[in-house]
N, C-alpha and C positions, 0 to 999 in steps of 0.2 A: 319582429324578432327573427334573425337569421336562424335556421336550423341546422345544426351539423349533419353532415352526410358523409357516409362512408364512402371512399373514392370507388368508383365503378369497376369491380372485379369480380367476376364470376368464374374464375379459372378453376376447373376441378383440381382436386387433391394432387394428383399426379403432377400437375403443372406446377404447384407450390413446391412440392418436392423437388422437381428438376431445377426451380429457380433457387432452392435452398442449397443444393448441390454445386451449382454455378458459384454461388457467392462463397460457399465454403472453400472451392477449388481456388478462386481468386485470392481470398484471405491467405490460404496457405501458401500460394506464390508469392503474394507480398512479404509473407513472413519469411521465406526463403530467399527472396531477394535482398531483404534487409539484413539476414544472417550471413550471406555471401559477402555483402559489403563491408560487414563489420568483421568477418573473418580476414579480409585483406589488410585490416588495420588493427587486429588484434593485440599486437604488442603495444602501440602507443593506448589503446584503450586499458590494457591491463596495467601499464605504468601510471595511468590516471586513477584506476582504482586501488593502487597501492600507496597513493599519496597520504592518506591518513595514518597508516603504519609508518611511513618513511618519516613523517614530521615527529612522530612520538620517538624513533628511534634516534633522529638526529638530536633531539633535546636531549637525550641520554648518553649522546656522543658517541653512538654506533652507527655502522653503514647500514644500509637498507638492502640486504642480501636475502632473498628468498631462494630455496633450492628446490630442484626436482628430485624425489626419492625413487622414481621408477622410469623406465624408458618412455612409456607413452603418455607420462603426466603431462608433459608440454603440449601434446596434441589436444588432451582433453581440456586444459586450461583454456587453449584457443577456442574450442567448441563453446564451452560454457560461455566465455565472453561473448563470443558470435550469437548465442542462444540469446541471452540477456539483450544485446544490442539490437539483433533482429527483431525481437518483440516489441521494444521501444519505438524503433523506426516503423514497424508495419502497423502499430496499434491504431494510428489515424485511419488508415485506409480500411482496416478491419473494422472499426467502429463505424465507418461510412456504409460499409456493405451490410453491417447489423441493422442499420438506420433504414438503408434503402430496402431491406425485406421487410422490416416491421411496419414501417411508415404508412403503406397502403391499406393496412387493415384499422388504422386508427381513426377517430374522428379528428377534425380540423383542430378543435380545442385540446384534445389529447396529444397531437404532434407538438403543438405549441409548448405543452407543459413538459413533455419528455425530453425534447431537444435539448434544453438547458442541462439535464441531467447527464447526457451524452458527451457535453463539452465540459461539464464539471469533473466528471471521473477522472479522465486522464490527468487534469490539471492537480487534483487532490492526490492522485498517485505520485506525480513528479515531486509535489511539495513535500509528501511523507518520505519518499526516496532520498529527497536532498537533505531532509532533517536527519534521517539516520546516517548518511554519508559524511556531512559536514559537522554533525554535533555529536550523535551518539557512538559512532565508530571511534572516532579518536579517543572519547572517554574510555570506552570498553578495552581498547588496546592498551591505553596507558595503565588502566587497572591490572590488566592480565600480565604486562610486562614488569610490572612492579613486584612480581614474586620470583623474577629470575636471578635477584641478588642473594648469593650465598657467601658465607666467609667474609661477613662485613667487618669493618674495623671494630675492635674491641673484643671480638670473639677468641676464645683460646685456640692456638693453632699448634698441632703437634709437632715438637721439635725436629726439623730437617725436612718438613713437608711444606710445600707451599700452599697458601690459602686457595680453596676452592672456587674456581671462575667460570661461571655459566654464561655464556652468551647465546643470543637468541638467533637461530638458523631455522626459519620457519619453511614449511612445505608451500610451496606456490597453490598448490590445488587445495590445501585445508584453509589458506587464508582467504582464497576465493569464496570458497564455499560459505565461510562464516560471513563475509562482507555481503553476498548476495542473500543470505538468510536476513541480515539485517534490512536491506534495502528493501525486499519483497514483503517483509512482515510489517514495517512501518507505512509502506506504500499502500498495502491492504487495509492496514487499520485505519488510515486517513479516508477511506472510503465510507467509514461509518455515517458521517452526516449525509453523503449523498444517498445511502441505502435507505436509511431511517426517515428522510426526508419524501424520497420517493414512496416508501410505503406509507407514510402519513397521507400523502396526495391521493393514494389509492384506497384510503380509508381503512388500511389494515392494522395501523398503529394509531394512538392518539398521544397527545403531550400529556395528558393526565395520566395515562396508563404508563407512559416512559417515566414520569416522575415517581410513580408508585413503585416502580421495580429498580429503583435507585440501588437499594441495599442488594439485591441481587445482582445488578450490574457490576457493582463493586467486587464482589466474589469472582464473578466470571472474568472481569479484567485482570484481577490478581492471578488467576489461573493462567490465563493467556499470557501475561507476562513472564510467568515461570516457564511456560513451554517453547516460547518464540525466542527467548533471549538466553544468552549465557548465564551459568550460575553466578552473576555478580549483583549485588543490592543496587548498586548505581544505576545501570542499565534497566533493571525491573523496575525501579522506582520512576524513572524518566518515562519509559513506556506505559506506566499505570497513569502518571500523571496528564500525559499527553492524550491516551485514549478515554480516560474519564472527563477530561476537558471537552473532547469531540463529542462525548455523550451529552454533556450538559447543552452545548452548542445545537445537537439534534433535537433536543426538547424544545429549545427556542425557535428553531426554523420550523419543526412541526406545528407548534402554536401558531406561527405567523401563516402557515397554510391553512389551518383550520379558521384563522380570522378572516383571511380573504375568502374562503369558501362561504362562510357566514354571511359577509357583506354581499357577495354575488346573489346569494339565494333570498336575501332580504330584498335586494332590488327587483328580482323576478317573481317576488311574492310567494316563495315556496319554502320559505323558512318556518320550522317547527319549534315553537319555544321549548319544547321537551327535549329539543336536541342542542340546547345551548351548551357550548363547551365549556366544562369547567376549568378554571385558572389552575394550571399544575403547581403554582407556588402558594396558593391559597387552601390549605387543608380544610377549611370550614365550608369550602364551595360545593 
């Protein structure tokens, strides 16, 4: 039976700190390069980010005209777009630097277990961000813009006065702030299965424990939905349903991790029957 061995590394603490500094510098440089690249195409990127709003306005027969309400707003919009794009472009390299720093201190089996989570994390973030951009954001703006109609047909109008007409002319910066908030919030929420499964693999949580915490998870997710989304019921319900669904997926994944651990320990003759994992779906277990 092969025995896992930590890679030969007896570097003193100062060398580890020097390596950490080097990898942090490389990560920051990768982020800055990605940010500069995105800054050169900030306008097309911003136009892409405005697509959900423009689609909703087009359905209402309005032009998609966002405005700048201060002289410096255009610059800060370009910076924010570049910041988000630079992080997305630089993340694979940053994750690689993190892996290169952590991997030498892990056992071979631990490296094999940890690597899939490094790969799954950006995938789940992109999945969550895409869900926010293509599904949640159009619904949210459709909800908000539904309140811009005043002086509707059938209402009494003062004689000689024209009915009140309100046309949306949004601030580009405010729109971008809200859209980025949606993207980041859903992207981070989609990390829940990755985080809980990794904790389950490390033995920090169990599927039974997560199942027992369902009622507390519901309350926590409701609070989260109220904090990270605008005050409209539709968006909050969508976020709650999605995050709670991810919580249930996490319980299933942690249960699989525990089952695989049990099988491996039984094969090695190290399994203790007192450590048998309780089925999270069986309250009598």
